[in-house]
N, C-alpha and C positions, 0 to 999 in steps of 0.2 A: 493640819495637825497630824503628827506622827503617832501611830498606835504604839502602846507600851507593852513590852513583853518582859516577863520575869523568868529567868532561867534559874531553877532551883536544883542544883546538882553539886556533889562534892568531888567529882572526878574532873581534874583540871583539863585534860585533853578534850573531854566532851564539852565543857564550858567554852573553851577557846574556839572550837569548831562552830558550835551553835551561835555564839556571840558574833563571830565574824559573818556568818551567813545571814543572820537577822539584821545586823547593822548594814550590810551590803544592800539589803532590800529596803533600807530606809526606816527601819523600826528603831524606837528608843528602847534600849536594853538595860535591865538591871540584873544583878547576879546575887544569889544567896547560896551559901555553901553548906548550910545546915537547916534543919526543919524549923526550928524556932525563929531563926532570922527570916526564913521564907514567909512564915505566917505573919510576922510583924510587917514585912514589906508589902504583903498582899493587903493587909488592913490599912496601911498608910498610903500606899501609892495607887491602889485599885487598878492593877494592870488589866489590859484587855485580854491577855492570854498568859497562862503560866505553863511552862514546860517543866514538869515536876518529876524528879527522880523518886523511885520508890524507897530505895535504901540509902538513907542519909543519916549523919550523926544527929543526936537529939531526937526530935520528932521525925517519924518516918513520913514518906510521901503520902501514905494512906491516912496517917493521922492529920497531916496538914489538909488534905482534901476533905476529910470528914468535918474539920472545923469550918 
């Protein structure tokens, strides 16, 4: 079973790099580009790890983490 990682970031270059590196290592990767979507995906998918940007549209990374 592959571990699940959620990348929550609105910067395309960072997302592409992280997604490539994580998939290369065999992880299942999901991407959220704003805080509200990240929170919904965390609740729905229950990822093993969240790589969470602090400054995102909607909810900030701090707000997502606090929830």
